[in-house]
mmCIF file of the N, C-alpha and C atoms, coordinates in Angstrom:
data_MODEL
# 
_entry.id   MODEL 
# 
loop_
_atom_site.group_PDB 
_atom_site.id 
_atom_site.type_symbol 
_atom_site.label_atom_id 
_atom_site.label_alt_id 
_atom_site.label_comp_id 
_atom_site.label_asym_id 
_atom_site.label_entity_id 
_atom_site.label_seq_id 
_atom_site.pdbx_PDB_ins_code 
_atom_site.Cartn_x 
_atom_site.Cartn_y 
_atom_site.Cartn_z 
_atom_site.occupancy 
_atom_site.B_iso_or_equiv 
_atom_site.pdbx_formal_charge 
_atom_site.auth_seq_id 
_atom_site.auth_comp_id 
_atom_site.auth_asym_id 
_atom_site.auth_atom_id 
_atom_site.pdbx_PDB_model_num 
ATOM 1   N N  . MET A 1 1  ? -17.356 -13.071 10.152  1.00 0.00 ? 1  MET A N  1 
ATOM 2   C CA . MET A 1 1  ? -16.391 -13.415 9.142   1.00 0.00 ? 1  MET A CA 1 
ATOM 3   C C  . MET A 1 1  ? -16.557 -12.571 7.886   1.00 0.00 ? 1  MET A C  1 
ATOM 4   N N  . ALA A 1 2  ? -17.769 -12.182 7.578   1.00 0.00 ? 2  ALA A N  1 
ATOM 5   C CA . ALA A 1 2  ? -18.012 -11.392 6.373   1.00 0.00 ? 2  ALA A CA 1 
ATOM 6   C C  . ALA A 1 2  ? -17.400 -9.999  6.480   1.00 0.00 ? 2  ALA A C  1 
ATOM 7   N N  . ALA A 1 3  ? -17.312 -9.464  7.675   1.00 0.00 ? 3  ALA A N  1 
ATOM 8   C CA . ALA A 1 3  ? -16.756 -8.125  7.847   1.00 0.00 ? 3  ALA A CA 1 
ATOM 9   C C  . ALA A 1 3  ? -15.284 -8.085  7.455   1.00 0.00 ? 3  ALA A C  1 
ATOM 10  N N  . LYS A 1 4  ? -14.537 -9.126  7.790   1.00 0.00 ? 4  LYS A N  1 
ATOM 11  C CA . LYS A 1 4  ? -13.123 -9.166  7.422   1.00 0.00 ? 4  LYS A CA 1 
ATOM 12  C C  . LYS A 1 4  ? -12.950 -9.271  5.911   1.00 0.00 ? 4  LYS A C  1 
ATOM 13  N N  . THR A 1 5  ? -13.811 -10.019 5.256   1.00 0.00 ? 5  THR A N  1 
ATOM 14  C CA . THR A 1 5  ? -13.708 -10.175 3.812   1.00 0.00 ? 5  THR A CA 1 
ATOM 15  C C  . THR A 1 5  ? -13.930 -8.845  3.113   1.00 0.00 ? 5  THR A C  1 
ATOM 16  N N  . SER A 1 6  ? -14.938 -8.090  3.541   1.00 0.00 ? 6  SER A N  1 
ATOM 17  C CA . SER A 1 6  ? -15.205 -6.803  2.898   1.00 0.00 ? 6  SER A CA 1 
ATOM 18  C C  . SER A 1 6  ? -14.053 -5.825  3.137   1.00 0.00 ? 6  SER A C  1 
ATOM 19  N N  . THR A 1 7  ? -13.406 -5.900  4.285   1.00 0.00 ? 7  THR A N  1 
ATOM 20  C CA . THR A 1 7  ? -12.276 -5.032  4.570   1.00 0.00 ? 7  THR A CA 1 
ATOM 21  C C  . THR A 1 7  ? -11.107 -5.367  3.659   1.00 0.00 ? 7  THR A C  1 
ATOM 22  N N  . ARG A 1 8  ? -10.873 -6.631  3.418   1.00 0.00 ? 8  ARG A N  1 
ATOM 23  C CA . ARG A 1 8  ? -9.775  -7.031  2.533   1.00 0.00 ? 8  ARG A CA 1 
ATOM 24  C C  . ARG A 1 8  ? -10.033 -6.590  1.105   1.00 0.00 ? 8  ARG A C  1 
ATOM 25  N N  . ARG A 1 9  ? -11.256 -6.675  0.647   1.00 0.00 ? 9  ARG A N  1 
ATOM 26  C CA . ARG A 1 9  ? -11.571 -6.243  -0.713  1.00 0.00 ? 9  ARG A CA 1 
ATOM 27  C C  . ARG A 1 9  ? -11.314 -4.753  -0.873  1.00 0.00 ? 9  ARG A C  1 
ATOM 28  N N  . ARG A 1 10 ? -11.661 -3.998  0.140   1.00 0.00 ? 10 ARG A N  1 
ATOM 29  C CA . ARG A 1 10 ? -11.465 -2.551  0.071   1.00 0.00 ? 10 ARG A CA 1 
ATOM 30  C C  . ARG A 1 10 ? -9.973  -2.221  0.055   1.00 0.00 ? 10 ARG A C  1 
ATOM 31  N N  . GLN A 1 11 ? -9.151  -2.967  0.762   1.00 0.00 ? 11 GLN A N  1 
ATOM 32  C CA . GLN A 1 11 ? -7.720  -2.694  0.864   1.00 0.00 ? 11 GLN A CA 1 
ATOM 33  C C  . GLN A 1 11 ? -6.926  -3.239  -0.321  1.00 0.00 ? 11 GLN A C  1 
ATOM 34  N N  . ARG A 1 12 ? -7.557  -3.945  -1.224  1.00 0.00 ? 12 ARG A N  1 
ATOM 35  C CA . ARG A 1 12 ? -6.833  -4.582  -2.320  1.00 0.00 ? 12 ARG A CA 1 
ATOM 36  C C  . ARG A 1 12 ? -6.157  -3.554  -3.227  1.00 0.00 ? 12 ARG A C  1 
ATOM 37  N N  . ASP A 1 13 ? -6.752  -2.385  -3.401  1.00 0.00 ? 13 ASP A N  1 
ATOM 38  C CA . ASP A 1 13 ? -6.214  -1.377  -4.297  1.00 0.00 ? 13 ASP A CA 1 
ATOM 39  C C  . ASP A 1 13 ? -5.203  -0.460  -3.610  1.00 0.00 ? 13 ASP A C  1 
ATOM 40  N N  . VAL A 1 14 ? -4.913  -0.724  -2.345  1.00 0.00 ? 14 VAL A N  1 
ATOM 41  C CA . VAL A 1 14 ? -3.934  0.081   -1.608  1.00 0.00 ? 14 VAL A CA 1 
ATOM 42  C C  . VAL A 1 14 ? -2.651  -0.735  -1.482  1.00 0.00 ? 14 VAL A C  1 
ATOM 43  N N  . VAL A 1 15 ? -1.540  -0.132  -1.896  1.00 0.00 ? 15 VAL A N  1 
ATOM 44  C CA . VAL A 1 15 ? -0.239  -0.793  -1.817  1.00 0.00 ? 15 VAL A CA 1 
ATOM 45  C C  . VAL A 1 15 ? 0.748   0.168   -1.166  1.00 0.00 ? 15 VAL A C  1 
ATOM 46  N N  . GLN A 1 16 ? 1.902   -0.345  -0.827  1.00 0.00 ? 16 GLN A N  1 
ATOM 47  C CA . GLN A 1 16 ? 2.944   0.511   -0.253  1.00 0.00 ? 16 GLN A CA 1 
ATOM 48  C C  . GLN A 1 16 ? 4.226   0.368   -1.053  1.00 0.00 ? 16 GLN A C  1 
ATOM 49  N N  . VAL A 1 17 ? 4.957   1.450   -1.117  1.00 0.00 ? 17 VAL A N  1 
ATOM 50  C CA . VAL A 1 17 ? 6.268   1.474   -1.775  1.00 0.00 ? 17 VAL A CA 1 
ATOM 51  C C  . VAL A 1 17 ? 7.237   2.201   -0.868  1.00 0.00 ? 17 VAL A C  1 
ATOM 52  N N  . LYS A 1 18 ? 8.512   1.920   -1.060  1.00 0.00 ? 18 LYS A N  1 
ATOM 53  C CA . LYS A 1 18 ? 9.536   2.579   -0.253  1.00 0.00 ? 18 LYS A CA 1 
ATOM 54  C C  . LYS A 1 18 ? 10.015  3.828   -0.973  1.00 0.00 ? 18 LYS A C  1 
ATOM 55  N N  . ASN A 1 19 ? 10.009  4.932   -0.267  1.00 0.00 ? 19 ASN A N  1 
ATOM 56  C CA . ASN A 1 19 ? 10.488  6.194   -0.812  1.00 0.00 ? 19 ASN A CA 1 
ATOM 57  C C  . ASN A 1 19 ? 12.014  6.161   -0.779  1.00 0.00 ? 19 ASN A C  1 
ATOM 58  N N  . PRO A 1 20 ? 12.676  6.224   -1.929  1.00 0.00 ? 20 PRO A N  1 
ATOM 59  C CA . PRO A 1 20 ? 14.137  6.129   -1.936  1.00 0.00 ? 20 PRO A CA 1 
ATOM 60  C C  . PRO A 1 20 ? 14.830  7.321   -1.278  1.00 0.00 ? 20 PRO A C  1 
ATOM 61  N N  . ARG A 1 21 ? 14.170  8.453   -1.252  1.00 0.00 ? 21 ARG A N  1 
ATOM 62  C CA . ARG A 1 21 ? 14.775  9.644   -0.666  1.00 0.00 ? 21 ARG A CA 1 
ATOM 63  C C  . ARG A 1 21 ? 14.778  9.603   0.852   1.00 0.00 ? 21 ARG A C  1 
ATOM 64  N N  . SER A 1 22 ? 13.633  9.241   1.423   1.00 0.00 ? 22 SER A N  1 
ATOM 65  C CA . SER A 1 22 ? 13.516  9.250   2.882   1.00 0.00 ? 22 SER A CA 1 
ATOM 66  C C  . SER A 1 22 ? 13.787  7.881   3.501   1.00 0.00 ? 22 SER A C  1 
ATOM 67  N N  . GLY A 1 23 ? 13.631  6.814   2.702   1.00 0.00 ? 23 GLY A N  1 
ATOM 68  C CA . GLY A 1 23 ? 13.816  5.468   3.222   1.00 0.00 ? 23 GLY A CA 1 
ATOM 69  C C  . GLY A 1 23 ? 12.594  4.959   3.983   1.00 0.00 ? 23 GLY A C  1 
ATOM 70  N N  . ARG A 1 24 ? 11.491  5.693   3.970   1.00 0.00 ? 24 ARG A N  1 
ATOM 71  C CA . ARG A 1 24 ? 10.254  5.298   4.664   1.00 0.00 ? 24 ARG A CA 1 
ATOM 72  C C  . ARG A 1 24 ? 9.238   4.776   3.649   1.00 0.00 ? 24 ARG A C  1 
ATOM 73  N N  . TYR A 1 25 ? 8.229   4.087   4.167   1.00 0.00 ? 25 TYR A N  1 
ATOM 74  C CA . TYR A 1 25 ? 7.193   3.535   3.301   1.00 0.00 ? 25 TYR A CA 1 
ATOM 75  C C  . TYR A 1 25 ? 6.034   4.505   3.146   1.00 0.00 ? 25 TYR A C  1 
ATOM 76  N N  . VAL A 1 26 ? 5.415   4.481   1.954   1.00 0.00 ? 26 VAL A N  1 
ATOM 77  C CA . VAL A 1 26 ? 4.309   5.363   1.604   1.00 0.00 ? 26 VAL A CA 1 
ATOM 78  C C  . VAL A 1 26 ? 3.152   4.487   1.123   1.00 0.00 ? 26 VAL A C  1 
ATOM 79  N N  . LYS A 1 27 ? 1.925   4.773   1.599   1.00 0.00 ? 27 LYS A N  1 
ATOM 80  C CA . LYS A 1 27 ? 0.734   4.055   1.144   1.00 0.00 ? 27 LYS A CA 1 
ATOM 81  C C  . LYS A 1 27 ? 0.149   4.779   -0.047  1.00 0.00 ? 27 LYS A C  1 
ATOM 82  N N  . ILE A 1 28 ? -0.173  4.011   -1.118  1.00 0.00 ? 28 ILE A N  1 
ATOM 83  C CA . ILE A 1 28 ? -0.696  4.582   -2.348  1.00 0.00 ? 28 ILE A CA 1 
ATOM 84  C C  . ILE A 1 28 ? -1.984  3.869   -2.734  1.00 0.00 ? 28 ILE A C  1 
ATOM 85  N N  . ASP A 1 29 ? -2.996  4.643   -3.148  1.00 0.00 ? 29 ASP A N  1 
ATOM 86  C CA . ASP A 1 29 ? -4.234  4.095   -3.679  1.00 0.00 ? 29 ASP A CA 1 
ATOM 87  C C  . ASP A 1 29 ? -4.057  3.988   -5.189  1.00 0.00 ? 29 ASP A C  1 
ATOM 88  N N  . ARG A 1 30 ? -4.077  2.762   -5.719  1.00 0.00 ? 30 ARG A N  1 
ATOM 89  C CA . ARG A 1 30 ? -3.827  2.567   -7.144  1.00 0.00 ? 30 ARG A CA 1 
ATOM 90  C C  . ARG A 1 30 ? -4.954  3.119   -8.011  1.00 0.00 ? 30 ARG A C  1 
ATOM 91  N N  . ASN A 1 31 ? -6.198  3.005   -7.563  1.00 0.00 ? 31 ASN A N  1 
ATOM 92  C CA . ASN A 1 31 ? -7.323  3.488   -8.383  1.00 0.00 ? 31 ASN A CA 1 
ATOM 93  C C  . ASN A 1 31 ? -7.303  5.001   -8.518  1.00 0.00 ? 31 ASN A C  1 
ATOM 94  N N  . ALA A 1 32 ? -7.124  5.706   -7.415  1.00 0.00 ? 32 ALA A N  1 
ATOM 95  C CA . ALA A 1 32 ? -7.144  7.167   -7.440  1.00 0.00 ? 32 ALA A CA 1 
ATOM 96  C C  . ALA A 1 32 ? -5.789  7.747   -7.822  1.00 0.00 ? 32 ALA A C  1 
ATOM 97  N N  . GLY A 1 33 ? -4.718  6.971   -7.653  1.00 0.00 ? 33 GLY A N  1 
ATOM 98  C CA . GLY A 1 33 ? -3.382  7.467   -7.957  1.00 0.00 ? 33 GLY A CA 1 
ATOM 99  C C  . GLY A 1 33 ? -2.896  8.490   -6.946  1.00 0.00 ? 33 GLY A C  1 
ATOM 100 N N  . MET A 1 34 ? -3.374  8.374   -5.701  1.00 0.00 ? 34 MET A N  1 
ATOM 101 C CA . MET A 1 34 ? -3.030  9.349   -4.666  1.00 0.00 ? 34 MET A CA 1 
ATOM 102 C C  . MET A 1 34 ? -2.222  8.710   -3.555  1.00 0.00 ? 34 MET A C  1 
ATOM 103 N N  . ILE A 1 35 ? -1.364  9.500   -2.927  1.00 0.00 ? 35 ILE A N  1 
ATOM 104 C CA . ILE A 1 35 ? -0.650  9.061   -1.744  1.00 0.00 ? 35 ILE A CA 1 
ATOM 105 C C  . ILE A 1 35 ? -1.587  9.238   -0.564  1.00 0.00 ? 35 ILE A C  1 
ATOM 106 N N  . LEU A 1 36 ? -1.801  8.150   0.193   1.00 0.00 ? 36 LEU A N  1 
ATOM 107 C CA . LEU A 1 36 ? -2.715  8.193   1.327   1.00 0.00 ? 36 LEU A CA 1 
ATOM 108 C C  . LEU A 1 36 ? -2.012  8.626   2.605   1.00 0.00 ? 36 LEU A C  1 
ATOM 109 N N  . SER A 1 37 ? -0.832  8.055   2.868   1.00 0.00 ? 37 SER A N  1 
ATOM 110 C CA . SER A 1 37 ? -0.108  8.400   4.085   1.00 0.00 ? 37 SER A CA 1 
ATOM 111 C C  . SER A 1 37 ? 1.340   7.944   3.963   1.00 0.00 ? 37 SER A C  1 
ATOM 112 N N  . HIS A 1 38 ? 2.153   8.402   4.902   1.00 0.00 ? 38 HIS A N  1 
ATOM 113 C CA . HIS A 1 38 ? 3.544   7.971   4.968   1.00 0.00 ? 38 HIS A CA 1 
ATOM 114 C C  . HIS A 1 38 ? 3.875   7.634   6.413   1.00 0.00 ? 38 HIS A C  1 
ATOM 115 N N  . LYS A 1 39 ? 4.841   6.735   6.583   1.00 0.00 ? 39 LYS A N  1 
ATOM 116 C CA . LYS A 1 39 ? 5.208   6.290   7.926   1.00 0.00 ? 39 LYS A CA 1 
ATOM 117 C C  . LYS A 1 39 ? 6.285   7.172   8.515   1.00 0.00 ? 39 LYS A C  1 
ATOM 118 N N  . LYS A 1 40 ? 6.127   7.438   9.793   1.00 0.00 ? 40 LYS A N  1 
ATOM 119 C CA . LYS A 1 40 ? 7.166   8.171   10.510  1.00 0.00 ? 40 LYS A CA 1 
ATOM 120 C C  . LYS A 1 40 ? 8.196   7.212   11.087  1.00 0.00 ? 40 LYS A C  1 
ATOM 121 N N  . SER A 1 41 ? 7.742   5.999   11.432  1.00 0.00 ? 41 SER A N  1 
ATOM 122 C CA . SER A 1 41 ? 8.644   4.999   12.007  1.00 0.00 ? 41 SER A CA 1 
ATOM 123 C C  . SER A 1 41 ? 9.194   4.107   10.891  1.00 0.00 ? 41 SER A C  1 
ATOM 124 N N  . PRO A 1 42 ? 10.349  3.507   11.113  1.00 0.00 ? 42 PRO A N  1 
ATOM 125 C CA . PRO A 1 42 ? 10.928  2.645   10.077  1.00 0.00 ? 42 PRO A CA 1 
ATOM 126 C C  . PRO A 1 42 ? 10.148  1.336   9.923   1.00 0.00 ? 42 PRO A C  1 
ATOM 127 N N  . GLY A 1 43 ? 10.283  0.719   8.751   1.00 0.00 ? 43 GLY A N  1 
ATOM 128 C CA . GLY A 1 43 ? 9.637   -0.552  8.486   1.00 0.00 ? 43 GLY A CA 1 
ATOM 129 C C  . GLY A 1 43 ? 8.348   -0.377  7.712   1.00 0.00 ? 43 GLY A C  1 
ATOM 130 N N  . PRO A 1 44 ? 7.881   -1.457  7.087   1.00 0.00 ? 44 PRO A N  1 
ATOM 131 C CA . PRO A 1 44 ? 6.659   -1.389  6.277   1.00 0.00 ? 44 PRO A CA 1 
ATOM 132 C C  . PRO A 1 44 ? 5.395   -1.420  7.125   1.00 0.00 ? 44 PRO A C  1 
ATOM 133 N N  . TYR A 1 45 ? 4.267   -1.038  6.495   1.00 0.00 ? 45 TYR A N  1 
ATOM 134 C CA . TYR A 1 45 ? 2.957   -1.149  7.133   1.00 0.00 ? 45 TYR A CA 1 
ATOM 135 C C  . TYR A 1 45 ? 2.591   -2.616  7.274   1.00 0.00 ? 45 TYR A C  1 
ATOM 136 N N  . LYS A 1 46 ? 1.860   -2.957  8.312   1.00 0.00 ? 46 LYS A N  1 
ATOM 137 C CA . LYS A 1 46 ? 1.383   -4.326  8.481   1.00 0.00 ? 46 LYS A CA 1 
ATOM 138 C C  . LYS A 1 46 ? 0.084   -4.496  7.717   1.00 0.00 ? 46 LYS A C  1 
ATOM 139 N N  . GLY A 1 47 ? -0.042  -5.598  6.995   1.00 0.00 ? 47 GLY A N  1 
ATOM 140 C CA . GLY A 1 47 ? -1.279  -5.920  6.305   1.00 0.00 ? 47 GLY A CA 1 
ATOM 141 C C  . GLY A 1 47 ? -1.482  -5.197  4.985   1.00 0.00 ? 47 GLY A C  1 
ATOM 142 N N  . VAL A 1 48 ? -0.505  -4.416  4.534   1.00 0.00 ? 48 VAL A N  1 
ATOM 143 C CA . VAL A 1 48 ? -0.612  -3.721  3.250   1.00 0.00 ? 48 VAL A CA 1 
ATOM 144 C C  . VAL A 1 48 ? 0.438   -4.315  2.327   1.00 0.00 ? 48 VAL A C  1 
ATOM 145 N N  . PRO A 1 49 ? 0.039   -4.809  1.137   1.00 0.00 ? 49 PRO A N  1 
ATOM 146 C CA . PRO A 1 49 ? 1.023   -5.438  0.251   1.00 0.00 ? 49 PRO A CA 1 
ATOM 147 C C  . PRO A 1 49 ? 2.018   -4.423  -0.304  1.00 0.00 ? 49 PRO A C  1 
ATOM 148 N N  . ILE A 1 50 ? 3.238   -4.887  -0.503  1.00 0.00 ? 50 ILE A N  1 
ATOM 149 C CA . ILE A 1 50 ? 4.277   -4.048  -1.094  1.00 0.00 ? 50 ILE A CA 1 
ATOM 150 C C  . ILE A 1 50 ? 4.165   -4.163  -2.610  1.00 0.00 ? 50 ILE A C  1 
ATOM 151 N N  . ALA A 1 51 ? 4.132   -3.034  -3.298  1.00 0.00 ? 51 ALA A N  1 
ATOM 152 C CA . ALA A 1 51 ? 3.952   -3.014  -4.751  1.00 0.00 ? 51 ALA A CA 1 
ATOM 153 C C  . ALA A 1 51 ? 5.189   -3.576  -5.433  1.00 0.00 ? 51 ALA A C  1 
ATOM 154 N N  . ARG A 1 52 ? 4.961   -4.394  -6.409  1.00 0.00 ? 52 ARG A N  1 
ATOM 155 C CA . ARG A 1 52 ? 6.016   -4.949  -7.239  1.00 0.00 ? 52 ARG A CA 1 
ATOM 156 C C  . ARG A 1 52 ? 5.828   -4.424  -8.651  1.00 0.00 ? 52 ARG A C  1 
ATOM 157 N N  . ALA A 1 53 ? 6.828   -4.586  -9.481  1.00 0.00 ? 53 ALA A N  1 
ATOM 158 C CA . ALA A 1 53 ? 6.720   -4.151  -10.870 1.00 0.00 ? 53 ALA A CA 1 
ATOM 159 C C  . ALA A 1 53 ? 5.636   -4.972  -11.567 1.00 0.00 ? 53 ALA A C  1 
ATOM 160 N N  . ARG A 1 54 ? 4.774   -4.302  -12.296 1.00 0.00 ? 54 ARG A N  1 
ATOM 161 C CA . ARG A 1 54 ? 3.705   -4.994  -13.021 1.00 0.00 ? 54 ARG A CA 1 
ATOM 162 C C  . ARG A 1 54 ? 4.263   -5.544  -14.330 1.00 0.00 ? 54 ARG A C  1 
ATOM 163 N N  . LYS A 1 55 ? 3.751   -6.724  -14.718 1.00 0.00 ? 55 LYS A N  1 
ATOM 164 C CA . LYS A 1 55 ? 4.163   -7.323  -15.982 1.00 0.00 ? 55 LYS A CA 1 
ATOM 165 C C  . LYS A 1 55 ? 3.366   -6.685  -17.106 1.00 0.00 ? 55 LYS A C  1 
ATOM 166 N N  . ASN A 1 56 ? 4.033   -6.326  -18.178 1.00 0.00 ? 56 ASN A N  1 
ATOM 167 C CA . ASN A 1 56 ? 3.347   -5.783  -19.353 1.00 0.00 ? 56 ASN A CA 1 
ATOM 168 C C  . ASN A 1 56 ? 2.798   -6.925  -20.174 1.00 0.00 ? 56 ASN A C  1 
ATOM 169 N N  . ARG A 1 57 ? 1.542   -6.807  -20.517 1.00 0.00 ? 57 ARG A N  1 
ATOM 170 C CA . ARG A 1 57 ? 0.922   -7.892  -21.310 1.00 0.00 ? 57 ARG A CA 1 
ATOM 171 C C  . ARG A 1 57 ? 0.599   -7.432  -22.687 1.00 0.00 ? 57 ARG A C  1 
# 
């Protein structure tokens, strides 16, 4: 059970957004600010949260 928890913590900083030009989803690392990968098939990645607009505080 501990292995799954550590995997989720590592994936917390990775989100996906939809590329408006291609219509495909792109995985982004928020800490590094880098694009990790893009999907060739339609639809979002499984298990990766979709980024929403952040609230300004």
